[in-house]
C-alpha positions in Angstrom: 142.1 123.8 160.4 143.5 124.7 157.0 144.4 128.2 156.0 141.9 129.7 153.8 139.0 127.7 155.2 136.0 129.9 156.0 134.7 129.2 159.4 130.9 128.8 159.5 128.9 129.7 162.6 125.4 129.1 163.9 125.0 132.9 164.3 121.9 134.3 162.7 124.1 137.3 161.6 127.8 137.3 160.7 129.8 140.5 160.6 130.2 141.8 157.1 131.5 145.1 155.6 127.9 146.1 154.7 126.4 145.4 158.2 129.2 147.2 159.9 128.1 146.2 163.5 126.5 143.0 164.8 125.7 141.6 168.2 127.1 138.2 168.9 127.2 136.2 172.1 126.6 139.2 174.3 129.2 141.5 172.7 129.2 143.9 169.8 131.5 143.5 166.8 132.7 146.0 164.3 135.5 145.8 161.8 138.6 147.9 161.0 141.3 147.8 158.3 144.6 149.2 159.4 148.2 148.0 158.9 149.1 145.2 161.3 152.9 145.8 161.4 152.9 147.5 164.9 150.3 145.1 166.2 152.4 142.1 165.2 155.6 143.8 166.7 153.8 144.3 170.0 152.5 140.7 170.0 156.0 139.4 169.5 157.3 141.7 172.3 154.7 140.2 174.6 155.7 136.7 173.9 152.9 135.8 171.4 154.0 133.8 168.4 153.5 135.8 165.2 152.1 134.0 162.2 150.3 136.8 160.2 148.2 136.0 157.1 145.0 137.0 155.4 142.1 134.5 155.2 140.1 134.1 152.0 137.1 135.8 153.5 139.1 138.9 154.3 140.0 138.3 158.0 143.5 139.3 159.1 144.8 136.3 161.1 147.5 135.4 163.5 147.9 131.7 163.3 144.4 130.2 163.6 142.8 133.3 165.3 141.3 136.5 163.8 143.2 139.6 165.0 140.9 141.7 167.1 141.0 145.0 169.0 139.3 145.2 172.4 139.7 146.6 175.9 143.3 147.0 176.9 142.9 144.7 179.9 141.8 141.8 177.6 145.1 141.8 175.6 146.0 138.3 174.5 142.5 136.9 175.3 140.9 134.4 172.9 137.4 135.4 172.1 134.5 133.9 170.1 133.4 136.1 167.2 130.8 135.6 164.5 133.6 134.8 162.1 135.4 132.2 164.3 138.0 132.4 167.2 139.8 135.7 167.6 142.7 137.0 169.7 142.8 140.5 171.1 146.1 142.0 170.0 145.1 145.6 169.6 143.4 148.3 171.6 140.0 149.8 170.6 139.3 153.3 172.1 135.6 152.8 171.8 135.7 150.1 174.5 135.9 153.0 177.0 132.2 153.6 176.2 131.3 150.0 175.5 133.6 147.4 177.0 131.7 144.6 175.1 132.9 145.9 171.8 135.4 143.9 169.7 136.8 145.1 166.4 137.8 142.4 163.9 140.8 143.2 161.6 139.9 142.8 157.9 141.1 143.6 154.5 137.7 145.1 153.3 
């Protein structure tokens, strides 16, 4: 896959800034836009190769995966999102109420 390539999916609904929350493959997705410095430092400290960049559609990426936040016990897990493959590298507090929630890191 080339950098900057927008991943298309067969999902009826894809997460966007306007929608804010969508259901996809049995989980809920929202988005967040925070600095990724500490997230990338933590990833490196946990042995995950760091290759941060921002995709043309606004997704914050590590290598070929969208950076995601999820439940703490899912750290490092590759997940399917409405925008393509993601990797959970951050913790989302809202997963305490909804463990199916995944936040996608974006520049929106």
